[in-house]
N, C-alpha and C positions, 0 to 999 in steps of 0.2 A: 104526782098527780093521781088522784083517785077518780076513776070513772064510775059514775052512778049507774048501777045495774039493779035489776029486780032483786029484792032481798031473797037470799037463799043461803044455806050453809056453805055451799061450794063457793059462791061469790064472796061471802064474808071471809072465808079462809084465804082465798086468792088475794083479796085486798090486804089482809093482814100480812101475808107473806111478802107482797110487794112493798109495803111500808117498812117492814122489818129489813128487807134487802136494801132499800134506799137509805136507811139509817146507818148502814155499815160503811166502813171506809173501803176504798178500792183495794188497799193492801189486804184487808180481811177477806174480800171476795176472791182475790187472786190466791191467797193461802188456801181457801176452801177448795178452789178449782184444782190446785196442785195436789191437795190431799185426796180428792176424789180420783184423780188420775193414778195416784200411788195405790189406792185401794183396788182399782181395776187391775193393775199389774199384779198385785199380790193375789187377787182372786183367780186370775188366769193362771198364774204359776201353780197355785194350789190345785186347781181343777185339772190341769193338764200335765202336771209333774215335770215342768220345764224350768230352766233357769231364768234369772232376771233378764239377761240379754235377749234370749229367745222370746220371752213374753213381750218385752218392749218392742222388738222388731216386728212381731205379729201385730201389735196394736198400731204401730206406724203404718204397716201395710194396709190394714183395714181402714185407717183414716184416709189414705191416699187412693183407695180403690174407687175407680170410676171418675176420678177428678181429672180434668184437663189442666195442664200447667197454664199459667197466665201468659199472655203475649210477651210480657216483659221477661219471663223466665225462659222462653223458647230461644234456641240459637238462631241467629240471623242468617239469612241465606244470601 
């Protein structure tokens, strides 16, 4: 679905990217997301001189920072 906006370069690019993304299969989108995560780990490893396990552990910590576990994940009292 394309939303009609005032014509501009930014709006045109946004619409083009949305249409391009919608044309891709879910498998392609998942593969890109996984590749992006892999690139983040490699970039962190390179910047901080740590191993893969340390970089991944740090990324997991950052993802969880400030989040509250869902009610379903909390132990029952």
